[in-house]
SEVEX-433951 format. One record per residue: residue in one letter; y negated, z, x of N, C-alpha, C in turn. Coordinates in pm, whole numbers, padded with zeros to 5 digits, always signed. Each point is the difference from the previous one (the first is absolute). Layout:
N
aYZXYZXYZX
...
//
This chain:
343
m-14122+11422+10878-00122-00035-00007-00073-00034+00114
s-00026-00096+00066-00050-00006+00143-00127+00043+00013
a-00031+00061+00135-00147+00044+00013-00107-00094-00009
q+00019-00144+00005-00104-00090+00001-00049-00013-00161
k+00105+00028-00098-00035-00016-00117-00043+00108-00085
l-00005+00123+00082-00032+00137-00064-00171+00002-00006
s-00040+00006-00102-00138-00006-00028-00057+00152+00021
v-00142+00018+00018-00045+00130+00032+00027+00085-00145
n-00041-00028-00097+00037+00081-00137+00131+00036-00013
r+00112-00090+00016+00123+00015-00013+00045+00092+00119
a-00063+00006+00112+00045+00074+00121-00044+00160-00050
c-00110+00018-00056-00055+00115-00043+00075+00057-00104
a+00053-00074-00099+00074+00029-00083+00132+00063+00029
v+00062-00090+00083+00116+00059+00060+00003+00124+00084
l-00112+00018+00086-00008+00139+00052-00031+00105-00087
g-00077-00028-00103-00025+00125-00095+00127+00031-00083
a+00085-00102-00024+00122+00037-00053+00094+00061+00079
a-00004-00026+00133+00097+00073+00094-00050+00140+00019
l-00148+00045+00010-00028+00110+00016+00024+00079-00127
l-00002-00046-00120+00043+00081-00109+00137+00028-00014
c+00079-00094+00026+00126+00027+00006+00060+00122+00124
a-00090-00016+00097+00040+00112+00114-00050+00126-00043
m-00114+00013-00074-00050+00137-00048+00089+00047-00115
g+00034-00095-00083+00102+00048-00104+00111+00047+00055
g+00054-00071+00100+00139+00060+00064-00019+00129+00058
m-00117+00015+00071-00041+00125+00050+00001+00121-00093
t-00071-00046-00103-00027+00116-00109+00153+00051-00057
a+00079-00109-00019+00141+00040-00073+00072+00075+00101
v-00011-00041+00145+00084+00090+00082-00064+00146+00009
l-00135-00003-00007-00055+00139+00019+00028+00098-00126
y+00009-00086-00098+00035+00099-00121+00166+00028-00010
i+00078-00078+00041+00144+00038-00004+00008+00114+00110
l-00070-00022+00112+00040+00091+00129-00075+00132-00034
t-00112+00022-00070-00076+00129-00037+00003+00061-00144
q+00020-00111-00077-00007+00047-00139-00134+00077-00027
n-00101-00045+00062-00132+00080-00007-00100-00102-00062
g-00044+00020-00132-00097-00093-00069-00134-00009+00074
t-00045+00126+00048-00113+00004+00074-00029-00098+00119
a+00116+00004+00074-00004-00086+00135-00002-00143-00045
v+00083-00024-00094+00009-00151-00055-00155-00025-00053
l-00059+00081-00060-00118-00045-00069-00120-00032+00133
y+00014+00108+00094-00090-00008+00116+00019-00145+00063
l+00148-00033+00030+00038-00136+00068-00056-00108-00086
l+00029+00004-00134-00068-00102-00087-00131-00023+00039
i-00088+00111-00010-00146-00005+00045-00036-00064+00122
f+00064+00028+00097-00011-00035+00114+00025-00166+00020
c+00124-00030-00067+00019-00141-00017-00081-00086-00067
a-00065+00050-00115-00105-00047-00054-00129-00027+00077
f-00018+00109+00091-00135-00008+00090+00034-00123+00106
v+00110-00008+00057+00048-00083+00094-00031-00144-00064
m+00071-00021-00119+00011-00107-00065-00161-00068-00017
g-00077+00082-00061-00132-00020-00039-00081-00047+00136
s+00028+00076+00113-00079-00025+00113+00054-00135+00074
v+00118-00025-00013+00066-00131+00031-00057-00119-00092
a-00013+00040-00122-00047-00110-00108-00163-00024+00038
c-00070+00110+00044-00140-00037+00030-00026-00080+00114
f+00098+00054+00107-00014-00086+00125+00034-00145-00006
v+00097-00024-00072+00059-00125-00028-00112-00088-00064
g-00042+00086-00110-00115-00093-00082-00130-00024+00079
l-00021+00097+00081-00134-00036+00103+00025-00101+00099
l+00133+00007+00056+00019-00099+00102+00007-00151-00064
r+00068+00005-00118+00012-00125-00069-00134-00059-00031
r-00085+00084-00057-00151-00035-00020-00080-00045+00120
k+00019+00055+00112-00040-00032+00129+00040-00128+00034
l+00129-00022-00009+00063-00153+00045-00051-00100-00088
t-00018+00023-00121-00050-00086-00110-00142-00040+00024
l-00071+00095+00026-00142-00021+00033-00010-00071+00130
f+00065+00040+00110-00010-00073+00125+00057-00173-00011
s+00102-00003-00076+00058-00132-00035-00107-00082-00069
d-00058+00050-00101-00100-00068-00072-00114-00035+00096
l-00056+00095+00082-00097-00027+00103+00040-00107+00080
l+00112+00015+00068+00055-00097+00083+00003-00145-00040
c+00041-00012-00118+00011-00130-00089-00144-00063+00002
q-00101+00092-00053-00138-00038-00033-00060-00049+00137
t+00035+00090+00103-00059-00042+00147+00055-00147+00060
l+00113-00002-00029+00072-00133+00038-00060-00111-00081
d-00017+00005-00130-00079-00100-00079-00121-00017+00040
d-00092+00102+00040-00133-00030+00032-00011-00067+00137
m+00094+00042+00091+00005-00065+00138+00031-00146-00018
m+00080-00031-00070+00053-00137-00006-00122-00097-00085
a-00058+00084-00077-00114-00072-00061-00151+00007+00077
g+00018+00074+00091-00113+00046+00109-00129+00034-00081
e+00040+00112-00095-00117+00035-00093-00063+00132+00056
s+00091+00089+00059-00057+00134+00031+00072+00079+00109
e-00048+00071+00089+00056+00059+00114+00097+00125-00072
p+00120+00034+00085+00082+00110-00063-00082+00125+00024
v+00030+00084-00098-00076+00148+00004+00062+00071+00088
q-00060+00067+00088+00041+00086+00118+00018+00138-00062
p+00129+00067-00007+00035+00132-00030-00086+00103+00074
y-00041+00096-00077-00111+00101+00063+00096+00096+00085
e+00139+00044-00045+00068+00084+00070+00105-00042+00101
e-00018+00006+00120+00058-00073+00105+00148+00071-00023
e+00022+00119-00027+00120+00068-00002+00082-00055-00109
s-00027-00070-00085+00077-00059-00120+00128-00076+00059
l+00092+00005-00110+00120-00090+00048-00041-00147+00003
f-00085-00037-00080-00046-00161-00006-00110-00036+00079
y-00051+00094+00104-00130-00040+00076+00038-00117+00111
k+00119+00015+00060+00046-00112+00108+00020-00118-00073
i+00052-00011-00126+00022-00125-00066-00151-00063-00033
q-00091+00078-00047-00106-00042-00060-00081-00050+00121
y+00016+00063+00106-00095-00016+00121+00040-00149+00041
r+00153-00010+00033+00032-00139+00028-00045-00107-00099
m+00012+00018-00118-00041-00088-00116-00156-00026+00048
a-00067+00077+00024-00163-00024+00026-00007-00098+00139
r+00065+00042+00079+00007-00074+00133+00059-00148-00034
l+00085+00009-00070+00071-00159-00034-00102-00065-00074
y-00081+00066-00092-00110-00065-00084-00095-00070+00088
e-00055+00102+00111-00089-00044+00095+00060-00140+00087
v+00115+00009+00026+00049-00124+00068-00013-00117-00069
m+00068+00015-00122-00014-00093-00104-00131-00060-00021
s-00071+00093-00011-00164-00050-00043-00052-00087+00122
e+00041+00049+00121-00063-00064+00119+00071-00143+00014
n+00094-00002-00012+00099-00122+00000-00053-00109-00131
r-00037+00057-00093-00042-00098-00109-00138-00030+00032
r-00085+00090+00050-00147-00065+00030+00011-00086+00141
r+00114+00047+00076-00017-00117+00126+00061-00134-00059
i+00101+00004-00081+00044-00160-00061-00104-00046-00060
a-00089+00082-00069-00127-00052-00088-00104-00074+00092
r+00001+00067+00135-00117-00042+00088+00044-00137+00070
e+00156+00019+00023+00064-00131+00090-00003-00122-00111
r+00028+00038-00120-00007-00107-00107-00147-00076-00012
a-00095+00078+00002-00144-00042-00029-00025-00070+00145
e+00025+00049+00114-00019-00057+00123+00073-00154+00005
l+00111+00011-00033+00099-00130-00016-00085-00089-00092
q-00049+00042-00114-00055-00084-00080-00125-00052+00044
e-00091+00076+00065-00121-00034+00066+00036-00105+00119
l+00093+00005+00082+00040-00074+00086+00029-00128-00037
v+00092-00009-00113+00055-00123-00043-00140-00097-00052
s-00084+00100-00089-00113-00085-00023-00096-00050+00104
d-00023+00076+00117-00074-00023+00098+00044-00142+00081
i+00148-00004-00001+00050-00121+00058-00008-00107-00066
s+00024+00011-00125+00001-00093-00102-00162-00084-00003
h-00093+00098+00010-00145-00032+00015-00024-00093+00126
q+00053+00061+00078-00014-00062+00151+00074-00126+00017
v+00101-00035-00029+00076-00143-00002-00039-00079-00100
k-00088+00037-00116-00011-00103-00090-00110-00084+00017
t-00085+00026+00080-00122-00097+00052+00067-00115+00089
p+00082+00058+00100+00066-00117+00110+00084-00083-00082
i+00080+00067-00086+00103-00088-00083-00063-00104-00092
a-00110+00037-00056-00074-00087-00096-00067-00103+00092
n-00057+00024+00099-00039-00095+00094+00095-00119+00062
l+00125+00061+00016+00119-00088+00044+00052-00091-00101
k-00003+00062-00119+00055-00097-00122-00102-00107-00022
m-00123+00046+00016-00120-00100-00029+00009-00124+00103
i-00003+00037+00126+00022-00087+00113+00121-00082-00020
n+00116+00046-00036+00106-00066-00022+00014-00103-00108
s-00061+00063-00103-00018-00089-00107-00099-00142+00009
t-00101+00045+00085-00096-00106+00031+00077-00109+00076
l+00079+00055+00106+00066-00116+00097+00099-00068-00070
l+00066+00048-00085+00116-00052-00091-00054-00103-00110
e-00116+00038-00055-00034-00065-00149-00111-00117+00048
q-00076+00024+00113-00099-00112+00021+00008-00045+00139
e-00044-00134+00019-00015-00055+00132-00118+00053+00077
v+00038+00061+00112-00107+00071+00075-00001-00093+00139
p-00135-00013+00052+00001-00071+00118+00071+00091+00100
e+00014-00047+00117+00082+00058+00124-00094+00103+00045
q-00127-00013+00010-00084+00102+00045+00020+00126-00081
k-00030-00044-00136+00000+00125-00091+00138+00085-00028
q+00094-00081+00051+00148+00044-00010-00003+00113+00121
r-00053-00047+00112-00008+00102+00098-00075+00118-00019
e-00104+00005-00067-00087+00120-00050+00088+00065-00095
f+00073-00077-00106+00079+00097-00083+00094+00073+00077
l+00066-00077+00085+00124+00069+00072-00057+00114+00096
s-00126-00020+00056-00051+00097+00081-00015+00127-00094
a-00060-00023-00121-00037+00104-00086+00137+00078-00047
q+00100-00097-00022+00142+00046-00043+00041+00081+00114
a-00004-00027+00124+00050+00094+00125-00077+00130-00019
g-00131-00002-00025-00067+00124-00006+00040+00091-00090
q+00014-00054-00118+00084+00087-00109+00111+00072+00049
l+00106-00087+00039+00120+00038+00051-00007+00130+00110
d-00108-00023+00091-00019+00095+00089-00036+00124-00044
k-00088+00013-00125-00046+00101-00067+00110+00082-00056
l+00100-00094-00081+00135+00071-00047+00082+00061+00109
d+00003-00066+00106+00102+00061+00119-00079+00122+00044
f-00120-00011+00016-00061+00148+00074+00004+00102-00118
l-00010-00018-00121+00032+00086-00110+00123+00063+00004
m+00093-00098+00008+00154+00041-00010+00017+00095+00151
q-00041-00051+00089+00029+00067+00143-00061+00156-00001
a-00132+00001-00064-00076+00147-00005+00092+00064-00098
m+00060-00057-00118+00061+00100-00096+00138+00046+00065
i+00050-00103+00078+00133+00046+00065-00042+00124+00117
k-00092-00007+00072-00038+00092+00092-00037+00138-00077
t-00065-00006-00111-00055+00103-00071+00149+00062-00056
s+00081-00073-00060+00130+00062-00059+00078+00075+00118
r+00040-00076+00102+00053+00057+00109-00037+00140+00043
l-00125+00013+00014-00070+00112+00052+00022+00094-00121
e-00027-00001-00121+00006+00096-00111+00131+00055-00025
t+00104-00104+00028+00128+00044-00061+00073+00052+00141
g-00059+00003+00104+00063+00075+00128+00099-00114+00064
v+00012-00126-00036+00073-00092+00049-00027-00022+00150
i-00133-00005+00039-00034-00003+00132-00042+00144+00056
s+00035+00037+00106-00053+00135+00046-00078-00024+00110
l-00107+00064+00025-00104-00023+00091+00064+00079+00144
e-00003-00067+00102+00052+00037+00139-00116+00044+00063
k-00034+00138+00012-00126+00055+00079+00028+00038+00123
k-00049-00047+00092+00004+00049+00150-00147+00005+00073
i-00005+00067+00093-00121+00006+00076-00032-00136+00084
q-00098-00070-00029-00043-00125+00076-00148-00033-00019
p-00037-00090+00082-00155-00021+00015-00050-00073-00139
v-00118+00053-00032-00065-00051-00129-00046-00143+00037
y-00045-00018+00115-00079-00125+00036+00076-00110-00038
d+00145+00006+00031+00083-00112-00015+00031-00019-00167
t+00024+00107-00061-00011-00010-00142-00114-00064-00068
l-00146+00033+00035-00118-00061-00027+00008-00158+00038
a+00053-00010+00133-00008-00150+00032+00073-00106-00107
i+00123+00064-00039+00085-00077-00080-00079-00014-00145
a-00081+00084-00063-00075-00005-00099-00108-00078+00013
l-00070-00004+00114-00119-00078+00006+00038-00158+00022
g+00117-00014+00058+00052-00157+00023+00003-00056-00108
g+00012+00061-00132+00028-00084-00122-00139-00030-00079
i-00110+00068+00054-00124-00024-00071-00098-00056+00092
l+00010-00015+00133-00098-00060+00098-00042-00150-00034
l+00102-00077-00044-00039-00154-00058-00086+00003-00104
n+00024+00081-00098-00093-00006-00122-00135+00061+00034
a+00009+00084+00085-00126+00062+00043-00094-00072+00083
e+00071-00098+00065-00071-00093+00082-00070-00104-00093
q+00081-00031-00093-00058-00140-00097-00110+00058-00065
k+00008+00124-00035-00125+00057-00081-00099+00085+00112
h+00010-00033+00116-00098+00033+00116-00012+00150-00017
i+00090+00079-00005-00002+00147-00005+00040+00046+00125
d-00107+00102+00024+00001+00073+00150+00103+00113-00018
v+00131+00006+00077+00090+00101-00004+00001+00060+00119
q-00004+00138-00002-00016+00078+00138+00090+00122-00030
v+00086+00011+00120+00111+00114-00005-00044+00093+00108
s+00011+00134-00041+00000+00092+00106+00123+00086-00005
c+00086-00012+00091+00135+00091-00024+00046+00009+00158
p+00021+00102+00066+00042-00002+00139+00172-00023-00011
e+00028-00055+00100+00138-00068+00016+00112+00105-00002
h-00036+00117+00068+00075+00126+00004+00028+00082-00106
l-00075-00023-00119+00005+00101-00101+00122-00028-00097
a+00080+00095-00007+00139+00001-00070+00020+00096-00115
v+00059-00047-00083+00017+00102-00119+00128-00060-00052
s+00088+00087-00088+00126-00043-00052-00035-00054-00119
h+00067-00132-00008-00005-00086-00129+00093-00112+00006
d+00011-00063-00129+00071-00132+00005-00089-00114+00041
r+00030-00071+00088-00102-00100+00055+00010-00126-00097
k+00104-00030-00040+00013-00133-00094-00069+00035-00123
w+00037+00125-00092-00061+00017-00108-00157+00043+00012
t-00014+00100+00104-00169+00031+00021-00076-00121+00038
g+00051-00093+00067-00052-00140+00018-00049-00064-00125
e+00107+00008-00103-00022-00079-00138-00095+00093-00081
a-00009+00125+00017-00119+00065-00063-00116-00016+00037
l-00030-00018+00134-00123-00020+00068-00046-00144-00022
f+00097-00080+00005-00031-00153-00022-00058-00006-00152
n+00074+00080-00083-00064-00028-00154-00137+00061-00001
i-00038+00089+00058-00124+00049+00004-00101-00100+00069
l+00043-00049+00118-00077-00102+00068-00037-00119-00083
d+00120-00052-00053-00014-00096-00098-00099+00001-00107
n+00014+00112-00069-00089+00013-00098-00148+00002+00057
a-00027+00048+00129-00149+00005+00057-00030-00134+00022
v+00086-00086+00035-00047-00151+00054-00047-00066-00136
k+00094+00040-00098-00003-00073-00136-00138+00033-00073
y-00044+00123+00017-00122+00052-00076-00126+00015+00097
t-00002-00059+00107-00107+00014+00071-00052-00148+00037
p-00121-00028-00037-00077-00103-00001+00010-00080+00149
d-00041-00126+00010-00001-00070+00128-00113+00055+00080
g+00037+00010+00135-00078+00083+00100-00011+00131-00009
g+00103+00074-00072-00003+00151-00015+00083+00066+00143
r+00023+00114-00032+00049+00066+00116+00126+00090-00040
i+00112+00011+00061+00107+00103-00012+00003+00088+00129
r+00000+00130-00022+00032+00084+00106+00117+00089-00015
v+00076+00020+00097+00129+00080+00011+00003+00095+00109
g+00016+00113-00040-00013+00093+00101+00104+00106-00015
t+00014+00085+00091+00119+00113-00020-00074+00138+00076
e+00038+00103-00081-00045+00152+00039+00136+00073-00006
c+00003+00051+00133+00101+00117+00013-00031+00124-00058
m+00050+00071-00113-00034+00113-00058+00113+00096+00016
e-00036+00128-00030+00112+00114+00027+00119-00028-00062
v+00002-00045-00140+00140+00004-00070+00040-00161+00000
y-00130-00090-00025+00044-00143-00036-00091-00083+00100
l+00083-00110-00004-00083-00139+00082-00052-00079-00101
k-00145-00011+00007-00070-00067-00101-00035-00154+00060
i+00041-00104-00096-00037-00134+00039-00109-00039-00097
s-00100-00030+00031-00121-00040-00102-00006-00146-00004
i-00035-00062-00119-00006-00135-00011-00105-00028-00088
s-00116-00022+00061-00128-00044-00069-00059-00131+00003
d-00055-00045-00112-00053-00123-00018-00146+00003-00076
t-00064-00130+00003-00113-00038-00064+00004-00064-00120
g+00111+00048-00071+00015-00086-00127-00080+00049-00116
k+00032-00040-00125-00063+00047-00109+00000+00125-00048
g+00108+00092+00060+00003+00138-00016+00069+00020-00147
i+00050+00129-00052+00068+00045-00079-00070+00125-00087
a-00032-00032-00132-00046+00120-00077+00087+00126+00016
e-00065+00115+00013+00071+00132+00007+00087+00011-00107
v-00028-00049-00142+00094+00003-00108+00132-00056+00026
h-00019-00105+00094+00121-00083+00015+00094+00039+00126
h-00057+00107+00056+00079+00027+00141+00149+00047-00016
g+00037+00048-00125+00133+00058-00017+00084-00123-00060
t-00045-00087-00090+00066-00111-00053+00028-00115+00075
v-00082-00020+00112+00015-00115+00104+00143+00009+00056
f+00088+00119+00006+00110+00011+00056+00116-00008-00109
k-00033-00053-00098+00098-00001-00105+00071-00146+00005
r+00110-00015-00046+00062-00134+00023-00050-00095-00081
f-00039-00120+00041-00045-00114-00068-00156+00016-00063
y-00055+00109+00065-00156+00031-00058-00098-00102+00096
r-00085-00057-00075-00097-00072+00053-00130+00016-00077
e-00117-00006+00049-00113+00035-00074-00049-00138-00060
d-00079+00007-00120-00017-00106-00070-00075-00115+00083
d-00081+00041+00074-00081-00077+00055+00049-00071+00137
v+00115+00008+00016+00052-00050+00121+00121-00096-00003
h+00026-00050-00131+00114-00085-00029-00011-00136+00061
e-00119-00042+00049+00001-00115+00074+00050+00008+00116
v+00014+00108+00070+00066+00024+00135+00137+00010-00017
e+00085-00077+00112+00141+00006-00026+00060+00114+00009
g+00108+00048-00051+00063+00135+00001+00081+00027-00116
i+00088+00087-00003+00061+00060-00124-00026+00160-00004
g-00081+00050+00069-00009+00145-00008+00102+00093+00011
i+00081-00025+00098+00118+00074+00044+00001+00059+00145
g-00096-00059+00090-00002+00038+00131-00029+00136+00021
l-00108+00065-00055-00024+00160+00020+00079+00076-00058
y+00057-00037-00117+00124+00075-00052+00119+00002+00100
l+00037-00097+00052+00100+00002+00103-00039+00085+00124
a-00123-00032+00045-00028+00083+00116-00009+00151-00018
r-00037+00042-00125+00010+00154-00039+00149+00037+00011
e+00077-00078-00072+00151+00046+00015+00052+00023+00128
i-00032-00109+00096+00062+00010+00128-00063+00113+00078
i-00134+00044-00021-00046+00104+00079+00032+00133-00068
t+00006+00000-00117+00047+00138-00064+00152+00030+00027
l+00082-00099+00033+00148+00037+00018-00005+00036+00161
q-00076-00029+00077-00014+00063+00132-00081+00131+00012
g-00023+00052-00107-00062+00134-00002-00162-00010+00004
g-00067-00110-00002-00126-00024+00014-00074-00018-00126
y-00119-00048+00018-00096-00051-00128-00097-00093+00038
i-00064-00040-00101-00111-00084+00028-00123+00059-00090
r-00124-00019+00085-00122+00054-00081-00117-00145+00031
l-00052+00003-00146-00088-00128-00011-00146+00078-00007
e-00080-00072+00083-00147+00032-00029-00073-00140-00010
s-00085-00006-00120-00035-00119-00030-00105+00006-00113
a-00096-00100+00006-00109-00009-00112-00041-00135-00012
p-00047-00036-00126-00030-00124-00016-00102-00062+00090
g+00010-00132+00070-00090-00029+00072-00018+00050+00141
e+00098+00112+00044-00002+00067+00113+00131-00021+00083
g+00073-00091-00057+00134-00010+00085+00088+00105-00042
s+00126+00001+00079+00113+00095-00019+00054+00040+00102
c+00055+00132+00014+00068+00046+00126+00127+00047-00038
f+00127-00031+00027+00127+00047-00033+00030+00076+00146
s+00033+00136-00031+00060+00088+00111+00160+00034-00030
v+00061-00045+00077+00141+00018+00003+00029+00116+00097
f+00075+00107-00057+00033+00113+00066+00133+00017+00014
l+00050-00002+00141+00154+00014+00023+00014+00121+00078
p+00102+00089-00048+00016+00147+00065+00052-00010+00120
r-00052+00038+00117+00043+00013+00157+00131+00049+00023
e+00055+00068-00095+00128+00063+00040+00114-00035-00112
//
């Protein structure tokens, strides 16, 4: 009989039979050698005591193993179902403590993975919903324009207007895709920020270059106060992108003839870049939500945008060890402060 096929009950039976045979043989040998019935009786009593002790020990061990196997199976079932946490044993010196402890740690890891997967699934579902919502309007407009041009005779001047509107919708879709690509690359780590000590003045110049034309069209006064020698460790390209997004929002939501001020302050741990405007302002209840992806307030939908600029700006600054703080109130304008670590 192979050891793999030998069950615990059969092994105990074989062991008991072997002990009985050994004790019977010892008793017979003792009687033959001594011819003393008292000695044989004492030996039988001792053998019975040994057999009883062995039987009690084996029975207790078997009961322990049975209880542990039942508990282990129940724990595994609960872990797979995600219903309850494994019970921690009270006696750290017990034989099963190490196994139970590792089962509890395994359950914690599985629970955390389950929660993380649920969060990622919810975020993915929200992202898909947001993207579908953002592309729905321009696609519907493009279909309408295309249908009109195909099914109706439109004067040349009107055709140009339709084609111009079509180009605007295509630009909006292209901007959305580019923003989503940048965000995806940053979040997944495809793009790594290359930080090095360099002047902030040049980074601000890159960001300001993208908004000056729109600011001039709205007669917005833009003033910048930044020493040329001021330097801090940062990625110029992506930090410029973050600052541009904040400045672009300031231009969009500042009325004609307003003001935008950009200033820097060298603090003990951080370099502070402040961007303030005289726009409509943001209620305190929305200070946290404005940094969410695709978030836009209900009363600004007439302003061009998709609500991803501030989200992207916060991601870029956070990846460099900094943060963004907002101070604003309705009718009092807004001030976005970007903090970059000096070391």
